[in-house]
C-alpha positions in Angstrom: 43.9 -8.6 0.8 41.4 -7.1 2.3 38.1 -8.4 3.5 34.5 -7.6 2.6 34.3 -5.4 5.7 37.1 -3.6 5.2 36.2 -2.9 1.7 32.7 -1.8 2.6 34.1 0.4 5.4 36.2 1.6 2.5 33.1 2.4 0.1 31.5 4.0 2.9 34.3 6.7 2.7 33.9 7.2 -1.0 32.0 10.6 -2.2 28.5 9.8 -3.4 30.3 10.3 -7.5 32.9 7.7 -6.4 30.2 4.9 -5.2 28.3 5.4 -7.6 31.2 4.5 -9.8 32.4 1.9 -8.1 29.1 -0.1 -8.4 29.3 0.8 -12.1 32.5 -1.0 -12.1 31.3 -3.7 -9.7 27.8 -4.3 -12.0 30.2 -4.8 -15.0 32.6 -7.2 -13.4 29.5 -9.4 -12.6 27.7 -8.9 -16.0 31.6 -10.5 -17.5 31.1 -13.1 -15.2 27.8 -14.1 -16.0 28.5 -13.7 -19.9 31.8 -16.1 -19.1 30.3 -18.7 -17.5 27.4 -18.7 -20.3 30.0 -19.4 -23.0 31.9 -21.9 -20.9 28.4 -23.6 -20.3 28.1 -22.9 -24.2 31.2 -24.4 -25.0 30.7 -27.6 -23.0 27.2 -28.3 -24.5 27.0 -27.3 -27.5 23.4 -28.6 -28.3 22.0 -27.0 -25.1 19.3 -24.5 -26.9 19.9 -21.4 -24.9 17.4 -18.9 -26.3 14.7 -21.1 -25.5 15.5 -19.9 -21.8 14.8 -16.3 -22.7 11.1 -16.3 -22.6 8.5 -17.0 -25.1 8.9 -14.2 -27.5 12.0 -14.3 -29.7 12.5 -10.4 -29.5 11.3 -7.4 -27.5 8.5 -6.0 -28.8 5.6 -3.6 -28.5 3.3 -4.7 -25.6 0.6 -2.6 -27.1 1.2 -4.1 -31.0 1.7 -7.3 -29.4 -1.9 -7.2 -27.2 -3.7 -5.8 -30.3 -2.0 -8.9 -32.7 -3.0 -11.5 -30.4 -6.7 -9.9 -30.1 -7.1 -9.7 -33.5 -6.2 -13.2 -34.4 -8.6 -13.9 -31.3 -11.5 -12.0 -33.6 -10.3 -14.1 -36.8 -11.3 -17.8 -35.3 
């Protein structure tokens, strides 16, 4: 098994396109690990509400639209 430094040296000898591909593949591996860990946490704590950690906005919102609605609410008071 290669060590980190050996792998890093090998990565430095790759072409820029190969390095970019390697980076994308590594990013995919990390994302999969994060999803797997989140699923394990979710299974261990079925009552745990993970959505509350996603921020105070329930979904992606257009920033300008959100700001205009907020100002409209202030004006109504």
